[in-house]
C-alpha positions, 0 to 999 in steps of 0.5 A: 382594469377593474371593469376588465377583471369583472368581465373576465370573471363573468365570462368564466362563470358563464363558461363553467355553467355552460359546460356543467349545466347540472350545477345550476339545474332545477328539478320539478319547478315548472312555472306552467306546472307541466309534467314530463314535458318532452323536448323541445318543451312548452317554453324557452326554459327547456333544460335536459341535464340527464339526456332523457328528452324530458325537461328537468323542470317538469320531473323529479331529480334522477335520485328521487325517481330511482327512490320512487321506482324502488318503493313501487317495486317493493310495494308490488313484491309485497302484494305478490307474496302469498299471505302466511297463515298461522300454524293452527289454521294451516294445521286445521286446513291440512287436516280437513283438506288432505285427509280423505273422508272415509266415513261410510254412507249409512241410513243415519248420515244420508240426507232424508227426504220426506215421502208419504206413502199416499199412492200405496195406501190408496191403492191397497184400500181400493183393492181391499174394498173391491175384493170385499164387494166381490166376496159379497157378490159371491155370498161369502160375506153379507153387505152389512158385515162388509160395511161394518169392516170399513166403518171400523177402518174409518174410525181407526184412521180418524182416531190416529189422524186426530191423536197425532194432530194433537201431538203435533199441536203440542210440539209446534205451539208449546214445544212439548215433544211427546212422540218421535219424529214420525208423528207427522208421517203417521198423521198424513198417512192416516189422513190419506186412509181416512179420505179414501174410506170416506169416499166409500162411505159417501158412495153408500149414502149418496142418495141421503146427501143428495136429498140433504143438499136439496138436489133431488126432487120428490119427498117420498124418495128423500124420506126413504133415503138412508 
């Protein structure tokens, strides 16, 4: 009798477990460490209590999956939300972005680009030099006066270039700013003028320089060279 009652109890327990498998179902404990193992499974322990065609032993429980999905959704929502700027930064940004710049363009706020008047200076000096030669040819001016004028111009250009060069040395090497920002322009343009007039000067004494460099034969010719 006792054995019969035990047998009936076991049958009852088996029936209950077969009818309600969720009572004894285990989650995420696959001995083969499978993840989301599909039906019919890799082993004979395939169990699917939630009817999603995935073995319960290879996935978390429905409650854990719902909680994980909710956390992932919250994380995505936080990333998609625009970052709020502090009021002070927002106000400053609106001030510079929304308000159009109505400052008129003037010579003081335009970007300045250094440009030296080399062509203008050179062409003017050549024009004056050949105008003087024409005056000499027509007897309006002697050749000595013509040369004196250009010697004075050469001296003036040399003084301006040398003086401004010294001022630039004081500014760059010692930080002493004596003149304004136009010192470099004066130095360059005076150097251009000095170079052009030096060409005239070399042409006057070309015979002398040829003899001094030993490029001309004949002692008599070199002795008379000025």
